[in-house]
C-alpha positions in Angstrom: 0.0 0.0 0.0 1.1 3.6 -0.7 3.8 4.6 1.8 3.5 8.3 0.9 -0.3 8.4 1.6 0.4 7.0 5.0 2.1 10.4 5.7 -0.7 12.8 4.5 1.1 16.0 5.3 4.2 14.9 3.4 2.0 13.8 0.5 0.2 17.2 0.4 3.5 19.1 0.6 4.8 17.2 -2.5 1.6 17.7 -4.4 1.5 21.4 -3.7 5.1 21.8 -4.9 4.0 21.0 -8.4 3.0 24.5 -9.7 0.0 23.4 -11.7 -1.4 26.7 -12.9 -3.7 26.0 -15.8 -4.2 29.6 -16.7 -0.6 30.3 -17.6 1.4 28.3 -20.1 4.7 29.0 -18.4 3.5 26.6 -15.6 3.0 23.7 -18.1 5.6 21.5 -16.6 4.0 22.0 -13.2 0.6 20.9 -14.6 2.3 17.7 -15.9 4.0 17.1 -12.6 0.8 17.4 -10.6 -1.0 15.1 -12.9 1.8 12.5 -12.7 1.8 12.8 -8.9 -2.0 12.1 -8.7 -1.7 9.2 -11.2 1.1 7.6 -9.2 -0.9 7.9 -5.9 -3.9 6.2 -7.6 -1.7 3.4 -9.0 -0.3 2.8 -5.5 -3.9 2.4 -4.3 -4.5 -0.3 -6.9 -6.5 1.8 -9.5 -6.2 1.2 -13.2 -5.3 4.7 -14.4 -6.2 6.2 -17.8 -5.4 9.6 -19.2 -8.1 11.0 -21.5 -6.8 13.6 -23.8 -8.6 16.9 -24.2 -7.8 20.1 -26.2 -5.9 21.5 -23.2 -5.1 19.2 -20.2 -5.8 15.5 -19.9 -8.3 14.2 -17.5 -7.4 11.4 -15.1 -9.9 8.6 -15.1 -9.0 5.7 -12.7 -11.1 2.7 -11.7 -10.9 0.0 -9.0 -13.2 -2.9 -8.3 -15.9 -5.0 -10.1 -18.2 -2.9 -12.3 -21.1 -5.0 -11.0 -20.6 -3.6 -7.5 -22.3 -0.3 -6.3 -20.5 2.5 -8.1 -19.0 5.6 -6.5 -17.4 8.4 -8.5 -14.9 10.8 -6.7 -14.2 14.2 -8.3 -11.2 16.5 -7.9 -9.0 18.8 -9.9 -5.2 18.9 -10.1 -4.9 22.5 -11.5 -4.6 25.6 -9.3 -5.0 29.3 -9.5 -2.1 31.7 -10.3 -0.2 32.7 -7.2 -0.2 36.4 -7.9 0.4 38.8 -6.2 3.6 37.1 -5.0 4.7 39.9 -2.7 1.8 39.3 -0.4 2.8 35.7 0.4 4.6 35.1 3.7 6.2 31.9 2.2 6.8 30.8 -1.4 3.5 29.6 -2.9 4.9 26.4 -4.3 7.2 25.6 -1.4 4.7 24.2 1.0 5.3 25.3 4.6 3.7 24.2 7.8 3.1 26.8 10.5 0.6 27.3 13.2 -1.4 24.2 12.4 -1.8 24.9 8.7 0.0 23.9 5.5 0.6 27.0 3.3 0.8 26.8 -0.5 -1.2 27.4 -3.6 -3.7 24.6 -4.1 -3.3 23.4 -0.5 -7.1 23.7 0.1 -8.3 24.1 -3.5 -8.2 21.2 -4.3 -5.1 19.2 -3.4 -5.7 18.9 0.3 -9.1 17.4 0.0 -7.8 14.9 -2.6 -5.1 13.8 -0.2 -7.8 13.4 2.5 -9.8 11.0 0.3 -6.8 9.1 -0.9 -5.3 8.7 2.5 -8.6 7.4 3.9 -8.9 4.9 1.1 -5.3 3.8 1.7 -6.2 2.8 5.2 -9.4 1.1 4.1 -7.8 -0.9 1.3 -5.0 -2.0 3.6 -7.7 -3.4 5.9 -10.1 -4.6 3.2 -8.1 -5.4 0.1 -11.3 -6.5 -1.8 -13.3 -3.5 -0.9 -16.7 -4.2 -2.6 -17.5 -0.8 -4.1 -16.5 0.1 -7.6 -14.7 3.5 -7.4 -14.0 5.8 -10.3 -11.7 8.7 -9.8 -12.2 11.7 -12.0 -9.5 14.4 -11.7 -9.5 17.2 -14.2 -6.8 19.8 -15.0 -8.9 22.8 -16.2 -11.3 23.6 -13.3 -9.6 26.9 -12.5 -10.1 28.1 -16.1 -13.8 27.1 -16.3 -13.4 23.4 -17.4 -13.7 24.3 -21.1 -12.9 20.7 -22.2 -15.2 18.9 -19.7 -18.5 19.0 -21.5 -16.9 17.4 -24.6 -15.1 14.8 -22.5 -18.3 14.0 -20.6 -20.3 13.5 -23.8 -17.7 11.0 -25.1 -17.0 9.3 -21.8 -20.2 9.4 -19.8 -20.7 5.6 -20.2 -17.6 5.2 -18.0 -19.0 7.5 -15.3 -22.5 6.1 -14.8 -22.9 5.3 -11.1 -24.8 5.6 -7.9 -23.2 8.7 -6.4 -20.6 11.4 -6.9 -18.4 12.4 -3.9 -17.0 15.9 -4.0 -14.9 17.9 -1.4 -14.4 21.2 -3.3 -16.8 23.2 -1.1 -16.5 25.1 2.1 -17.5 24.9 5.8 -17.7 27.8 8.3 -15.0 26.7 10.8 -12.7 23.7 11.6 -15.3 22.2 14.0 -18.5 22.6 11.9 -18.6 20.9 8.6 -21.2 21.5 5.9 -22.8 19.0 3.5 -23.4 21.2 0.5 -26.8 20.8 -1.2 -26.6 23.4 -3.9 -24.2 25.4 -6.1 -25.0 28.5 -8.0 -24.7 28.5 -11.7 -22.8 31.0 -13.7 -23.1 33.2 -16.8 -20.1 35.3 -17.8 -19.9 38.0 -20.4 -17.8 41.0 -21.4 -19.1 44.3 -22.6 -17.1 46.6 -24.9 -18.3 50.1 -25.9 -16.6 51.8 -28.8 -16.6 55.5 -29.5 -14.1 57.4 -31.7 -11.5 55.5 -33.7 -8.7 56.7 -31.3 -8.3 58.5 -28.0 -9.1 62.2 -28.3 -8.1 65.4 -26.6 -10.9 66.1 -24.1 -10.6 69.8 -24.6 -10.6 69.9 -28.4 -13.4 67.4 -28.8 -15.2 67.2 -25.4 -18.9 68.0 -25.7 -19.3 66.9 -29.2 -19.5 63.1 -28.6 -20.5 60.6 -26.0 -17.6 59.4 -23.9 -17.5 55.5 -24.0 -16.8 55.4 -20.2 -19.9 57.6 -19.6 -22.0 55.3 -21.9 -20.7 52.3 -20.1 -21.5 53.6 -16.6 -25.0 54.4 -17.7 -25.4 50.9 -19.1 -24.1 49.3 -16.0 -26.2 51.4 -13.7 -29.3 50.4 -15.7 -28.9 46.8 -14.8 -30.0 47.2 -11.1 -32.6 49.4 -9.4 -31.9 51.5 -6.3 -32.5 48.5 -4.0 -30.0 46.3 -5.9 -32.7 44.2 -7.7 -31.6 43.1 -11.2 -33.8 44.9 -13.8 -33.1 42.6 -16.7 -36.5 41.4 -18.0 -37.2 37.7 -17.1 -34.2 37.5 -14.8 -36.2 36.2 -11.8 -38.9 34.3 -13.7 -37.5 30.8 -13.1 -36.1 31.2 -9.6 -37.0 28.4 -7.3 -37.6 29.6 -3.7 -35.8 27.8 -0.9 -37.5 25.1 1.1 -38.3 26.0 4.7 -36.0 23.2 5.9 -33.1 24.9 4.0 -33.8 28.2 5.9 -34.0 26.2 9.2 -30.6 24.6 8.5 -29.1 28.0 7.6 -30.2 29.3 11.0 -27.7 26.8 12.6 -24.7 28.5 10.9 -22.3 29.4 13.7 -21.5 32.8 12.3 -23.0 36.2 13.3 -23.7 38.8 10.7 -21.5 41.4 12.5 -18.6 38.9 12.5 -19.0 38.2 8.8 -19.0 42.0 8.1 -15.9 42.4 10.1 -14.2 39.5 8.3 -15.1 41.1 5.0 -14.2 44.6 6.1 -17.5 46.2 5.0 -19.5 48.7 7.0 -22.9 47.2 6.2 -24.7 44.6 4.0 -26.9 45.2 1.0 -29.0 42.0 0.5 -32.2 41.7 -1.5 -35.4 42.6 0.3 -36.6 39.7 2.5 -33.3 37.9 2.7 -30.5 38.0 5.2 -26.9 38.3 3.9 -26.4 34.6 4.5 -29.6 33.7 2.7 -28.7 36.0 -0.2 -25.4 34.2 -0.9 -27.2 30.8 -1.1 -30.7 31.4 -2.4 -30.6 34.5 -4.6 -29.2 35.1 -8.1 -26.8 38.1 -8.7 -25.4 40.2 -11.5 -21.9 41.4 -10.6 -19.4 43.7 -12.2 -16.0 41.9 -11.9 -13.9 44.4 -13.8 -14.2 47.7 -15.5 -11.8 49.9 -17.5 -11.1 52.4 -20.1 -9.0 55.5 -20.7 -5.8 56.5 -19.0 -4.8 54.3 -16.0 -1.4 55.6 -15.2 -0.1 58.0 -12.6 -1.3 61.6 -12.8 -3.7 63.0 -15.4 -4.1 62.6 -19.1 -7.0 64.5 -20.5 -8.4 62.1 -23.1 -11.8 60.8 -24.2 -11.0 57.1 -24.6 -11.8 55.3 -27.8 -13.3 52.4 -25.9 -14.3 51.1 -22.4 -15.1 47.6 -21.1 -16.8 45.8 -18.3 -16.7 42.2 -17.2 -19.9 40.8 -15.8 -20.9 37.5 -14.2 -24.3 36.3 -13.0 -24.6 33.8 -10.3 -27.7 31.7 -10.8 -30.0 29.6 -8.6 -32.4 26.7 -9.4 -34.1 26.7 -12.0 -32.4 29.4 -14.0 -30.6 28.5 -17.2 -27.2 30.0 -17.9 -27.6 30.4 -21.7 -31.0 32.0 -21.3 -29.9 34.5 -18.6 -26.8 35.4 -20.7 -29.0 36.2 -23.7 -31.4 38.2 -21.6 -28.6 40.3 -20.1 -27.0 40.8 -23.5 -30.3 42.1 -24.9 -30.8 44.4 -22.0 -27.4 45.9 -22.4 -27.8 46.4 -26.1 -31.2 48.0 -25.6 -30.0 50.4 -23.0 -26.9 51.6 -24.9 -27.0 54.9 -26.7 -26.7 55.0 -30.5 -23.9 57.5 -30.2 -21.5 54.6 -29.4 -21.2 51.0 -30.6 -21.6 48.2 -28.1 -20.5 44.5 -28.3 -21.4 41.8 -25.8 -19.5 38.6 -25.8 -20.8 35.7 -23.9 -17.9 33.9 -22.2 -19.7 30.7 -21.1 -20.9 29.4 -17.7 -23.0 26.6 -16.4 -26.4 25.9 -14.8 -27.0 25.7 -11.1 -27.1 22.4 -9.2 -29.2 21.4 -6.2 -29.6 18.0 -4.5 -32.3 17.3 -1.9 -30.9 14.9 0.7 -32.9 11.6 0.9 -35.8 12.0 3.3 -35.8 15.8 3.3 -39.0 17.6 2.0 -38.8 17.8 -1.7 -36.8 14.6 -2.2 -38.2 12.2 -4.8 -37.6 8.9 -2.9 -36.0 7.4 -6.0 -32.4 7.8 -5.0 -30.0 4.9 -5.3 -29.4 2.6 -2.4 -25.8 3.8 -2.2 -26.9 7.5 -2.1 -29.5 6.9 0.6 -26.9 5.1 2.7 -24.1 7.6 2.0 -25.9 10.7 3.4 -26.8 8.9 6.7 -23.3 7.4 7.0 -21.7 10.8 6.3 -23.8 12.5 9.0 -22.8 9.9 11.6 -19.1 9.9 10.7 -18.7 13.6 10.7 -20.5 14.0 14.0 -18.3 11.3 15.6 -15.0 13.0 14.6 -15.9 16.7 14.6 -18.3 16.5 17.6 -21.0 18.5 15.7 -23.7 17.4 13.4 -23.1 18.6 9.8 -25.3 21.4 8.5 -27.0 21.0 5.1 -26.5 24.3 3.1 -26.4 25.6 -0.4 -23.2 27.4 -1.3 -22.8 30.6 -3.2 -20.0 29.4 -5.5 -20.2 27.5 -8.7 -18.8 24.2 -10.0 -20.6 24.0 -13.4 -19.4 20.5 -14.1 -21.4 19.1 -11.2 -24.6 19.9 -13.0 -23.1 18.5 -16.2 -22.4 15.2 -14.4 -26.0 15.1 -13.2 -27.4 15.9 -16.6 -25.3 13.5 -18.7 -24.3 10.8 -16.3 -27.2 10.9 -13.9 -24.9 11.4 -10.9 -26.2 13.2 -7.8 -23.5 14.5 -5.4 -22.6 14.2 -1.8 -20.5 17.4 -1.3 -18.6 17.6 2.0 -16.8 20.9 2.6 -13.2 20.8 3.9 -12.0 24.3 3.5 -12.9 27.5 5.4 -12.9 31.2 4.6 -9.6 31.5 6.5 -7.9 29.2 4.0 -7.8 32.1 1.5 -8.7 30.3 -1.7 -7.6 32.1 -4.8 -5.7 34.6 -2.7 -2.2 35.0 -1.2 -1.3 32.7 1.7 -3.7 29.9 0.8 -3.6 27.2 3.4 -5.2 24.0 4.5 -6.1 23.5 8.2 -4.3 20.3 9.4 -6.8 19.8 12.2 -9.6 19.5 9.5 -7.3 17.3 7.4 -6.6 14.8 10.2 -10.2 14.5 11.4 -11.5 14.4 7.9 -9.2 11.4 7.0 -10.6 9.6 10.1 -14.1 10.5 9.1 -13.7 9.4 5.5 -12.1 6.2 6.6 -15.2 5.3 8.7 -17.4 6.6 5.9 -15.9 4.3 3.3 -16.0 1.3 5.7 -19.7 1.9 6.6 -20.8 2.2 3.0 -20.3 -1.5 2.5 
């Protein structure tokens, strides 16, 4: 059995030290290294490992066990976010360092740490039960941090190899090291970029100012038209398909061990601005949004340069909730932008992709259909018991504000519903400098998953 996985911290340190940034080609060798590291660990666990080529980074598809057994699929990703800005890191992002009960490094929590948790737990289980009677398929992709552009095509070709009873995911969050969350929903995503073009080149604002519409001014008017004074999105049809939360979901959310004032302090904001009728915590999980992620145009350097810019841009994403459709929302927003833009400038809206929201109703909860697989029904109950035993708190069932579009793809094309157990916290700084993974969570999670896998059989 794998010697390295018997030392999970050492395994995670080595995994993190492969700089597998999928967004930047200069990290190509690190992407390869991380992929090879994951493949080797799976081979040591007795998996048959296959690399499925895609237009960008191959997907790891590994299997173990008799296909006639109950079938479990485990998802992860071996790519990571860029480490920038480097000057804000206290230690090198790809030289994993342990301090104060955490392992610091890019990818430590997202998603290499949770992968090591699952693999280390399985190493223990397989050592004790060599003929473990569940067929397990590992699915580890290398493009999650760039939106999984190859995944849909891969899934359409390979879905027959992924048909199963349940998908296990630990790429979601929990509020603190003692209170884990079983995630029941992920918001969908629609992304687009708006460009507004005015004169053919930047112009002197004194010589030409007053005769034409400044593209920045036009852009600001367009952007401001997309919300009303209360923050509600004004795009026609935006809320038509929104499914309201079940009462049990709001009841579960009330158990969240975080106060609004503490959340505001953590974020560094003076006050919240949620939709009417929703708390800040509810808004994150139950409400769709339209956000401006970036905006620019004109002179950006030090001092002043009196120009009317030739163009301006904004980057927009919408987070979506059940039962909104990503493509439909993107088209509605695009049409609203075009309609609101003055004829004195030219506007282009490019839709940059996205994915539909995902929600799973745990077996036995109001709204569940009762047709879940035997393995799925058992898995949720077993997970509750194992988490409570090791973390001393019953897990909370919550939707999450983030998006993993491929989870809905796996549901749609392979029929897989997900058990999503969050292993990172806000303090882990995902996508930011000084990303880390809490070793207390890591150790207790390995113990929990060891018992989970054993009790599934």
